[in-house]
N, C-alpha and C positions, 0 to 999 in steps of 0.2 A: 506493501499499499504506499510506501515512503518513495519508491520509483515511481510510482504514477503520481503522486502531489508534485513530485518533484518535474517531473515532464509536464505539468498542467502548469506549473508555476513557471516555467521556460518559455512555453508557448503564449502566456500571458504578457511574460516579461518586454517579448521582442512582439508582439499584435499590437499589446496598447497603446505604445507611442504612437504607433502608425495608424491608429483610429483617432487618437487624440487629435494630432497634427490635422488628418484629413478632415475631420468636424469643423475643426477651428477655422481651417483653411474656407470650407463651403459655406461657414458660418457667415464669413464676411465678403462673398463676393454675390455678384448681382446675380439672379435669378430671372429666367425670361419671364414670369408670371409676376413682378414686383411692379410697381407702379412706379415708372421712371418719369410721370410727366412733372415732377417737382424738380425745380431749378436746382437744388442742393441736395447732395448723395452724402450722407454720414458713414465712414467705415470705423473700424477697430482702430486705424491707425490716427483719427481727426483729435488733433491738437486739443487743448482747453482754451475755448475761445473765449470764455469771461477774462482772461488776462489781459491788459493791454501791449498792444504792439509796442516791441520796444523801439528808440527811437533811432532813425539810421546816424550812420557816421557823416560829418559833413563831408569828406572826401568823397562817399561815398554819391552821395546826394549829387556832388559835384561833376563828377565823373558822368552819371548818369543822363545829366544836363546836357552836358557838352556834348558827348556821343546823341544825343536826340537831337542836339542842333544840327550835329554833322547829317543825322538822315533824314533830316527836314529839309535838306539842301544848303545849308550854311556854308561856305568855302571854309575848307580845313585851315587857312589860315586865318582866317576871324575869329574863329572857333579857338587856334592856338593863342591867341592874343586875349582873347577872355579867359583864357585858362591862368595864361601871365599876369594878368590883372588880378585876378583873385587869389593867387598866391604871393604878390606884393602886398595887396589889401590883407590879407588872411595871412600870415609868417608859418602858422601852425600847418597849412596844409603843404609847406614845400618839400616836407617828407615823403608826401604822397604823389609828388607831382611825377615823378617819373612814370609810376604805374597807369596815373591817367591819361600822358601822354602818349604810353605804348597803346592804353584803347583807343584813344584815336586815331591811332595811327591804324590799326586792325579794321575802326571802323570805315577810316577813308578809304582804305582799300577796297572793300564790302561799295562802298558807294562809287569809288569814280575808277577803281583797278591799281596794278600796283604801280606803273610806271607815272599814271596824273598824280596819284597819292601821293608820291614821293619827290614831285617837282613840289609839294609845298612844304616840305621839309624845310624846318630852322631850329636854332639851337633854343628852343625852350625846355627846359629842365633836362640840358645836356642834347642827346640825341637818342633821347628815349622815343621820340615819334617815330624816326626813321629806323629804329629798332623795330617797330610797331607794324609797319609798313614792310619791314625785311622778313619779319615772321611770317607774313600771310602770301608774301610773294614768290 
């Protein structure tokens, strides 16, 4: 009888984790008969929405704003001038200038192609814009 109990225990030890994983996976997947008319579908991985959003860092906001300006058709040299002015106005942004200029270089390649984007290169934040262009070209 002890041998049979061990065999059953081993079988359960192998099968039970698989069953638990599959049942958990099926519980959070969308099923065809579920009402999908709602604009919001919640899953088990949804975060606590009652917490206030964390404020974004100034350099992230600036980078996104400048990249958006570029994508909206503003010339890269104008956007680079805006970057330089912001860094001059807020020196705390200087440590992030290289990363922002690289992002602008990559966005310029997407908008203008590598050759034209490179023609706008100038020494804002060293040669970071040019290295952003080169990384995409």
